[in-house]
N, C-alpha and C positions, 0 to 999 in steps of 0.2 A: 391150607393144612397147617396145624399147629407145629411149631418147632418142638422137638422132643429132647429132653435132657434127663440126666440121672437125678440131680438134685438142684433145686433153685433156692438160693438164700436171699431173702428180702431185706435189704439194708446193708450198706458197706461200711458200717462203723467198726470199731476195733474188735468187738466180740464176733461180728459176722465174719471178719477176715480171719480171725483165729480159728473159728469153726471151719471155715473153708480150707484152711491150711491142713488141719488134722484130718479132715475127711479126704482131701486129696492124697495125703500120705497113706491113708488106709485103702487107697485104690479106687475111690469114687471120683467123679468128674463134676464138681460143683460149679454152678454159675451164680455169681454174685451180682445183684442188681441194685444200683445206687441211684436215687432220684436226683441228687445234686450233680453239678458238672464235675466235681472232684471227689475222689474217694476219701473216706474217713469219717463220714457222719458228723458227729459233734467234735471230733478230734481233728481239727484242720487248722492250717495256718492261712490267713487271708491278708491281702494288701488292704490296709485301711486308709491309706493316703499314698500318693506317689512316692515310692522309695521306702515306705514304712510297712513292715509286715509284723503281724501279731497273731498269737494263738487266739482264735476267735472266741472260744468258750474256755475250756479247761486250760490252765497254763502250767500246772504242775504234772510232771510225768509219772503218774501212778502212785506209789511204786508198782511197776509191772511184776507179775509173778516171775521169779527167776527161771522156772522151767519153760515158760513161754518164750522168754528172751533166748534161752539156750536152744530149744527145739527149732524155733523159727530162724535161728542164726541172724538175728536182727542187726548185730554189729557188722556182719558181712554185707548187709544190704544198706550200709551207710548210717546206721543209727549211732549217735553219740549222746550219752547222757552226762550232764554236768551236775554235781551236787555241791553247792556252796557250803562253806564251813558253818555259816550262820543259817539255822533253820527258820527262825522267825525273830522279828523285832517288833515288840509290842509298844505302841505309843500311848502315853498318858495325856490326859487333858491338861495336866499341870506342867507340861513341858519336859517330862522325863521319858526315858526310853529304857526298856528292859530287853537286852539282847540274849536270846536263847541259842547258844551254840549246839551243834549236834553232839559235840563232846560234853558229856554230862558234868565233868569236873569244871570246865570253863563256864558252862551254864550256871552251875551252883555259885561260882565266884561272882557272876553278875547279879544273881538273885540275892546274894548276901548283902549287897548295897542297900537293898530294900528290907531284907529280914534274914537274920542269921538262922532263925528257926526254919523258915521256908527253904533256905539253902540246904539244911540238913535233911528236910523232908523230901526234897526233890529226887534225890538218888533212890530213896526207898520207894517212892511212887513210880519212878521210871522202871525200876527193877520188877516191881509187882506187875505193872502193865506189860512188861516184856514177857514175863512168865505166863500170865493169863492170855496174852495175845498169841503166844505160840500154840497154846491148847486150842484157842478159838480158830487159829489158822488151820489147824488140822480138820476142824469141823467145816470150815469154809471150802476146803478142797474136796470134801466128800459130797456125794449125791445124797440129798435128804432121804431118809428111809421111807419105805412104804409102811405107814402106820398100821393099816388093817392086816396086811399080809407080808411081813418083812421077809426078804429072801435071806439066804445064808450070808450073802455079801453085806446086806443091810445090818444083820446082827453082828457081823465081824466089825463093821465100821462103828457101830454103837459101842461095842466092847472096847475097841481101841480108844475111842474118845473118853469113855468112862474111866479107863485105866490112866489116861493122860491127866484127867481131872484129879483122880485120887493121888497121883504122883506129885501133885502140886504141894501137898502137905496141908495140914489142917487149916493154917492161917489163910493161905491163898485160896483153898477150896471154899472156905467161908466167904471170902471176898467175891469169888465168881458168883455164888448163889445170891449174895446180897446186892452186889453192885449193879447187875443187869437191869432190874426194875427201877433203880434209883433215878432221881433227878440229878443231872450232872452238877448242878449248883451245890447240892448237898455233898456230893462226892469230893469235889475240889475243896470245899470248906473244911472237910475233915483233915485235910493235909496242909492247907496253906492259909495264911492270914492276910497276905497282900492281895488286895482286890484286883490289881492289874494282872497278876499272875493267874488268879482264879478265872478272870474273864477270858484270858488268852487260851487257857486249856479248855474251858467250858465251850468256847466258840467252836472248837473242833467237834464237840458232841452234838452241835445243832446245825452245822453247816449243811445246806442243801435240803433241810427238813422243815416241816411245819411244826417245829417244836421250839420252845423257849428253854432257857437253862433250868427253869423250875418244872419242866414237863417230865412226867414219869417216863422212864425208858430212855432218856437222852444219854445216860451213862452207857447203855448198851452200844449206841452208835460210836462212842469214843472207844469202847473195847474192841469193836469190829475193826476200826481203823488202826488200832494198835497191833492187830494181827499182821499187818504189812509194814508198819512203822511204829516202833515202841516209844519214840520220843513223845512225851506228853502233849506238846503243842504241835507236833508234826514237824517234818523236815521239808526241804525244798529240793526238787530235782527238775532240771530243765533240759529239753531236747534241743540240740543245736539245729536251727532251722525252724524252731517252734514245734508245737505239739503235733502238727501235721507230718513232721518227719517220722514220727512213730508209725502212723497208719500208712505212710508211703512205703516204709520198710516192710510192714506187714503185708501190704498188697504185693510187693515184689516177691516176698517169700512164698505167699500163697500161689502166685502165678508160676513160680519156679517149680512148685510141688505138683502143679497140674490143674489149678483152678482157673476159671475164666471170669473176667470182671467187665461189666458194662456200666458206664456212668451216664447220667442224663436220661435215665429211663425210670419212670414212676409206675409202680404196681398199683392198679386200680382195684383188683380183686384177686383173692385166693380161691381158685375153683375147687369145689367139693362135689364128688359124685359117689353115691352109695356109701356115704359116711366116711369117705377118705379123701384127703387132698390129692388132686391130680394135676395141679399146675397153677399158673397165674395168667392174668390178663393185664396188659399194660394200658395206660391211659390213651395210647395211640390206637388201641384195638388189637394189637398183636397178641397172640396167644402162645404161651410156652407150656407144653405139657411136661410133667415130671413125675418120677416115682415117689419123690418126697419133697416137701416144702418146709423150709426152716425160716422162721421169722425172727429177725433181729430188731424189729419194731417193738415198741412197748406193748404190753398185754392189751390195754384198752384199744389201741389202734388196730391191733391184730384181730381181736374178736368182735369189736363193735363197729369197725369200719371196713376192714379188708375181707372179713368172712361174713357171708350172709347169716345173720343171727338166727334165722329159722332153722339153720343146720345144728344149732346148739339147744340144749334143754333150757326152759324158762328159768329154772333154778340157777344154772350156771351163768346165764346172762344177767340175772338179778345180782348175783354176787360180784360179777365183773363191773357192773354199774357202780357198785359201792367200793370198789378197789380204789383206795385213796392215792391221788397223784396230782395234787395241785401245787405247782412250783412256788418257790419263795425267793428265787435268785434272779437278779438281773446282771448284765455285764456292760461295762463301759471300757472301751479301749481308746487310749489317747496317743497321738503323735506329738512329741514334745521337741522344742527347739534346743533344749539342753536339759541337763539333770536338775531337778528341783532341789531346793535346800530345805531340809526338814529341821525345824527349830531344835528339836531334841537331839539331833545328830550332827550339829554343826562342827563339833570338834572330834567327831568319830572317824574311824577308818572308813573310806568309801565302800569297803567290802561289806559293811553292815547292811547296805542296800541290796546286796546280791541275792538275799534269800526272799522271804515273804514279810511284808509289813502288815501288821494286824492292828486294826482299830476296833478294839473290844475292851475298853478300859475298866470293865467291872461287870459283875453279875447284874446289878440293877440296870446298867446301861443296855445290856443285851435283852433283858426282860421288857424294858420300856419299848425297845425297838420292835420286839415281837408283839407287844400289846397293840400297836397301830395296825399291824398286819391282820390281827384277829378280827378287826372291824372293817377291813376292806381298804385301808390306806397303806401307802408305802412309808417306810420309816423315814422321818425327817432327820434323825440322828442315827444313821444305819451302822451296822456291823460291816466293816470293809476288810477284804483281804487283797493286798496289792502286790504286784510283782513288776519288776523292771527288767525283763529278760534280755534287753539289749546290752546290759552290763556284762553278762556272761557270754552273749552272742552278738557282737557288734554288727554282724551281717544283716540284722533285722532292721537297721535304721541307717540313714546317711551318717557320714563321719561327724562325730560330736553331738549327734542328736539321739533321741531315745524313744522307745515305745513303753507305755505303761498299761498294764493289764489289771483291771479292777473288778473283783466280785463284789456285788452289793446285795445285802440281805437286811431287811426283809422287804421283798417286792412281791406281793401276793398276785397270783394269776387272776383270782377273782377280785378285781379292783372295783371300787365304787364307780369310778369314772371309766373313761375309754383310754386304753393304753396308748393308742396312736396320738391322742390329744395330750397325754401326760409325758410324752417322751422328753420334751425339753425341760419339764419340771424335774424329771428324774435325773437328767444330766446335771442340772444346776444343783440339785441336792447332793449328789455324789461329789461334785467339784467343790462345793462350799464346805462339805464335811471334811474333805481332805485338805482344803486350804487352811483349816484351823491348825494343821500340823506342818504345812508347807505353804506359807503365805504367798510365795512368788508363783505358785502353780498356774493360776488363771492366765498369766501373761505369757506362759510358755507353750500354750496349746495351739498347735497348728491345725489339728483336725480331731474329731471325736466320733467314734462308732458306738452307738447305744443299742443294746440288744435287750428288749423287754421280755417278760415271760410269754407274751403273746407271740413275739418273734421266734422264741424258742419252739413254739408249737407250729407255726405256719411255715417257717423257713427251715427249721432243722428237724421237724417231724416229731417233737417231744410233746405228747398229749398233756395238756394242762401246764406246759412249761416245766415239767418235772425232770430235772437233769439225770435222776437215777431211775427213770422209767417207773416210778412208784415210790410212795413214802417209805423211808426206812424206819420201821417201828416194830415193837414187840409182836404185834399181830400180823405183820407182813414180812416175817423173817423166817428163814430156814424152811421147815415143812409147810409153812403158810405163805411162801412167796412163789407165784403171785396168790394162789389160793390153796387151801387145805385140799389134799388129794391130788393136786396138780403142780407139785413142786419138783418133779423129776424130768423136766424139759419136754415131756410129752403133753398132749392136749386131748380133749374129748374127741377130736377128729383124728382118725387114723392117718398116719403119714404126715401129720402136721406137728412141727416141733418149735420150741422157743429157744433162743440162745442169748438174748439181750440182758440188759441190767435189771429187767423186771423179773428175772429168775434168781435163784440162790447163787452166790451171796449178794450180788447186785450193787456193790459199792465202788463206783468210780472207775478209773482207768487202770485197773489191775489186770484185766483179762481173765479173771477167775470164772465168770459166767460162761464165756465162750469156750474156755478149755474144759470146764466141767460138762457143758452141754455136748461138745464134740465127742467126749469119751462115752457118754451114754447113748448118743444117737448112733454112733458106729456099732455099738452092741445091738441096738434095736434093728438097724438096717441089715446087719449080718445074720440076724435070725431068720 
């Protein structure tokens, strides 16, 4: 006889845990099922070598939506977030470094060494991004409206957003309308003349996407990210204990609210009867019946693997097959015997290494890296984002030693060769690229963890190795995420809902998708 539950949530990543928390607070009894041995999905801390622990995938903590942190009382459950004063240090191939502090005045002073004009423009650009980001943030927190038959709530949300846009004033209103479809390379070139600064900011508009800096719509990605962090190049926030400390705190909060969590259990099928979800079947054969099923898996995995496609219309299946979600990011985590010496930072304060190190020394550099990925190769001179979290959290490594977390882009999921055979080549490429800036790095490596886009799919359950559960692009955003007519966390199958990053707004570890989904799902269930 099948075990019976109120609600089953498939996937224990951060959005699934947030959804479970809010449902439990609303009086439901959700059961969260996570296939991996530890809770957290892609937001976990792993031991990569004896004594060395590192955030396996994401190393920057969000920024999480403040209301999620407040409602879940994450600090009470042990979460401590550290924000270094340096947001990013961008390294140039000619041996120079551009330090971008979170404080805009200090950032401008550093930029002035390269260009007085850019130093003056930086404050204007940050102010404009902050204003526009605030308006976009309001749209990200709302449920996309029903285009065909908007409710009074939809109309009120549209009205509020429209008023916010109008209140920007003529100049920034024009910018909102113009910037969204632009290539981020064009946008940064309008404000700055220093290619190192251009590349650093443009990199934020293409991170995690199959877009280059000259791709249309890459400015929209930058604007979306400015909604949670207005610093043009982004800032850095690290959780003490690694990124897994966030999901551990979320799990504790959800359980305290009344949710149940099971790890090491994989869902093989979402059962559907008479057009409605009625439970799940595990790979062990165990059946769990439920009044509703919520999937924190990506849309493609949900509809093309977990659900019998004959339960969906051919038109829907066809559209889902064309939902773009091929990843471009790989991850390399290193255990180091000591802190490496970066040529450009030899005489700098060690605090400079406490934020994010960015290797994106110009627009052409980024575009050339993207060019290789377009034709099925990984970049030989890649865009890198590097963090050394053991500087802010010494507990992650033995005394005097460090862990280094490296995002590498572009590494296309659809590779000409075999990713398992290219693992060592990827590792060498990343280390060689970074060694150009820190020549002693190769001699300091005690161990390396290499995570390819294929690993992201088969180990972490991210279809196509797409870290955001689907491409962030103009045609897969807001009312079209994941598909037009299905952007309100419901699905064509009754009692089956989505809550992961494949839903609006879908950008990283902010918790927005889970919080938005929970709000709407509670309404549906209480009806």
